[in-house]
C-alpha positions, -999 to 999 in steps of 0.1 A, spaced: -95 478 15 -137 489 16 -165 464 19 -190 473 -1 -224 458 -4 -234 439 -31 -270 439 -39 -269 410 -56 -267 385 -30 -298 357 -15 -329 378 0 -332 359 38 -355 377 48 -386 401 48 -388 417 81 -406 452 84 -383 474 105 -380 509 117 -348 529 115 -332 561 114 -305 569 89 -271 584 101 -256 586 66 -249 581 28 -219 556 12 -203 572 -17 -227 551 -36 -256 572 -25 -271 544 -4 -282 551 27 -269 539 63 -281 533 95 -280 509 124 -303 482 137 -298 459 163 -259 469 164 -259 460 125 -249 486 101 -284 484 71 -279 498 35 -310 516 30 -313 528 -11 -331 560 -19 -333 570 18 -310 604 33 -297 614 68 -318 626 95 -349 604 76 -366 580 102 -380 552 72 -402 518 82 -379 491 56 -384 457 49 -350 438 47 -338 423 22 -312 404 32 -296 397 64 -256 391 65 -237 385 100 -221 416 94 -247 437 78 -280 444 58 -298 454 31 -338 471 35 -364 487 9 -381 517 20 -417 508 21 -421 543 35 -410 575 51 -417 592 82 -401 621 73 -381 641 40 -345 656 49 -341 688 40 -312 680 16 -340 654 -7 -347 671 -38 -367 661 -69 -353 642 -100 -350 663 -128 -356 633 -145 -389 614 -154 -369 578 -157 -352 580 -132 -356 551 -105 -360 529 -133 -331 535 -154 -298 524 -139 -279 551 -149 -283 577 -120 -285 568 -83 -287 604 -68 -310 621 -87 -332 619 -51 -298 642 -32 -291 677 -31 -254 682 -50 -235 693 -18 -248 663 1 -237 645 -30 -203 658 -33 -200 657 8 -209 620 11 -182 612 -13 -155 631 2 -163 611 34 -163 581 19 -129 583 0 -113 599 37 -122 571 47 -105 549 33 -76 569 26 -74 575 63 -68 615 49 -90 642 51 -99 651 16 -82 686 7 -99 695 -23 -136 687 -44 -130 693 -82 -167 696 -99 -182 710 -125 -219 718 -137 -238 687 -124 -268 684 -154 -255 686 -192 -221 670 -182 -220 637 -202 -207 638 -236 -208 602 -244 -241 577 -241 -239 542 -249 -281 536 -263 -291 499 -262 -318 493 -295 -341 469 -298 -378 467 -308 -407 458 -284 -421 427 -298 -460 433 -291 -462 472 -299 -435 470 -325 -417 498 -319 -378 506 -313 -370 508 -279 -337 533 -273 -322 536 -239 -299 525 -211 -306 491 -191 -326 490 -155 -307 491 -121 -292 454 -123 -312 444 -153 -307 433 -192 -341 450 -197 -342 482 -215 -351 514 -205 -368 531 -232 -350 568 -227 -366 604 -241 -347 626 -222 -317 625 -201 -305 658 -182 -270 647 -179 -263 642 -209 -242 674 -229 -276 698 -246 -260 687 -280 -267 649 -274 -297 648 -251 -319 673 -281 -305 643 -308 -323 614 -291 -356 628 -307 -350 628 -341 -321 596 -340 -357 576 -323 -375 587 -356 -347 583 -378 -339 546 -370 -374 538 -363 -380 538 -401 -351 521 -411 -352 486 -432 -327 473 -407 -342 492 -374 -338 450 -355 -313 441 -372 -299 473 -344 -275 469 -318 -268 497 -305 -257 537 -310 -232 554 -296 -232 593 -291 -197 611 -287 -198 647 -284 -161 661 -296 -152 696 -295 -151 697 -333 -192 686 -331 -210 652 -321 -205 617 -336 -225 581 -338 -213 544 -340 -247 528 -350 -241 494 -343 -257 470 -370 -260 432 -369 -260 425 -406 -253 448 -439 -276 479 -442 -292 481 -473 -289 514 -492 -319 526 -490 -309 522 -450 -276 546 -460 -288 574 -473 -317 573 -444 -284 575 -421 -264 599 -443 -292 624 -443 -293 625 -407 -260 628 -402 -261 664 -426 -289 676 -412 -278 671 -379 -238 682 -385 -230 644 -370 -204 625 -381 -211 591 -386 -195 557 -384 -207 530 -392 -197 491 -369 -206 458 -384 -187 438 -356 -170 449 -326 -137 448 -344 -148 473 -378 -153 507 -377 -161 526 -406 -165 563 -414 -193 572 -434 -190 612 -431 -179 639 -413 -145 652 -397 -120 626 -372 -136 634 -336 -106 655 -310 -108 673 -282 -89 702 -258 -65 698 -234 -43 725 -218 -46 743 -256 -38 711 -268 -57 692 -295 -59 656 -290 -77 634 -315 -92 601 -311 -114 573 -320 -147 569 -315 -138 538 -294 -110 555 -276 -117 554 -242 -116 600 -227 -132 610 -201 -171 617 -201 -168 647 -178 -145 673 -203 -151 705 -178 -135 683 -149 -111 666 -169 -101 706 -176 -92 709 -136 -85 672 -136 -50 681 -158 -47 710 -147 -47 699 -107 -23 677 -121 1 696 -135 -2 719 -102 9 691 -80 38 680 -98 48 716 -103 69 708 -135 100 724 -137 120 725 -173 144 702 -159 117 672 -150 117 640 -166 85 627 -158 72 593 -165 29 588 -168 21 553 -166 -13 537 -182 -11 573 -209 -38 566 -233 -35 586 -257 -15 618 -239 -46 632 -217 -18 639 -195 14 632 -212 12 660 -235 3 686 -216 36 672 -190 55 672 -221 47 712 -227 64 716 -195 92 695 -187 129 685 -204 112 653 -215 79 632 -206 75 590 -215 41 578 -218 33 541 -210 0 524 -221 -12 490 -223 -35 493 -254 -5 494 -287 -36 515 -303 -37 544 -278 4 542 -284 -2 551 -318 -26 576 -311 -4 590 -286 22 594 -305 0 610 -335 -9 637 -310 27 645 -299 35 648 -335 2 673 -343 12 693 -315 44 694 -327 61 678 -288 93 667 -297 104 659 -257 80 630 -256 81 594 -261 51 567 -261 62 530 -248 37 493 -247 41 474 -224 20 457 -193 19 470 -166 8 441 -149 38 423 -157 77 427 -148 83 465 -158 117 464 -148 136 452 -177 119 474 -202 135 498 -221 121 528 -204 120 513 -171 158 524 -155 151 564 -164 164 586 -138 123 601 -138 119 629 -109 81 629 -113 54 600 -120 16 602 -127 3 570 -131 -43 563 -142 -48 535 -139 -81 513 -142 -106 499 -113 -77 472 -106 -52 498 -98 -16 498 -105 -6 467 -79 21 459 -110 38 494 -105 38 506 -72 74 488 -64 90 496 -93 75 532 -85 93 531 -52 121 524 -68 124 548 -91 122 570 -61 104 603 -74 98 635 -58 64 634 -64 38 608 -75 1 619 -86 -20 590 -87 -58 596 -102 -80 569 -96 -114 556 -106 -115 531 -73 -107 544 -42 -103 509 -27 -76 503 -50 -64 535 -46 -59 530 -11 -44 493 -9 -18 515 -34 -7 540 -15 0 515 20 31 508 -4 35 544 -10 34 554 29 57 530 34 85 537 14 83 572 28 54 590 11 32 607 28 -3 623 9 0 658 8 -31 666 -14 -62 648 -17 -90 656 -42 -125 642 -49 -138 650 -88 -173 647 -94 -168 634 -125 -202 620 -127 -226 637 -107 -263 618 -100 -244 582 -98 -219 561 -72 -190 568 -91 -162 583 -69 -126 595 -89 -100 609 -71 -65 617 -71 -41 621 -46 3 636 -48 27 619 -27 54 638 -15 83 616 -4 94 625 35 
């Protein structure tokens, strides 16, 4: 498993060093060598010589902060967002899109000990269809601050534009600030979550005390004037729709409805490509019986069901299982069955576990799928597609498949979050 530098470790030295950066890690940090030791330098690019102050000096690696660049890489670009460098949302806007993708692909290749066969990407700007904006009234100016957290801090960065948001959501930032600033209960607001569904934008407003009627009227007027579905969240468990339709998005020609709090892939265009690639890799045939683990509300399950004889989707969140069943019924798919199960526990006695599956897809959270890998091997499918948001756990889990006689036939880097340090990937494993 790869070892990553953590920026939270204690400062031990302030020595100034001069180094030449050789590469980027997957998080966009420059990587150099000094006295035989690896040094991580945020903001520095390959080919740049920099003077940097050592922030930490550990036995096997160090971290440093640039004090002066002695030359600029041709891959250095001007950040598009004025908040870059303060806001913690993006880490790589100073890096060309080509270098971002290459460095992530190289990092994935190193961790998997396998060549990356494909890079799946979409537009680098205006791609993000969900944003959670913190809300806070500044004590001195009494102005409403609305935005994202600083890197490594809980402090709020007051955001006025965000070019990675889909244009419809970015256009809401200014009028939303004006609307919320005029509410009587502005000091009792927690956050505003904006989501761009295929049938229009929506907002979830978290409020810490009941909203007076005057505030409700202003919010309803705002939602109508901006054709925005409005949901209120008085606490973390309750969600009430004030106005607007239930959200949905399309996947493989199917309409998937979701709750505003449900997980959906943030990058809609890359999600469409990812689903299409998984279907192509698995080469679904009419006789196939497919198992979809960590299936959510059916992002992969329902497209699989359009092609296979039968599909079983298994998910650990009961609400998503119910949503998957609703989506299957709404799309008239009768060959798919959903089960609720904790996939970190022993699954061998589950009612779905003994079926003769020919192909398996899994899309776990960052912790990976250690609890089900041995059972996947026992089921002995012809092909396995593993979709991952954490290359370290993908590399760990893939070792079990390799030891059982599977090999990596395809490996793709998914550029799901351009300008950030997130590395998404998917791998096709074939038996024999």
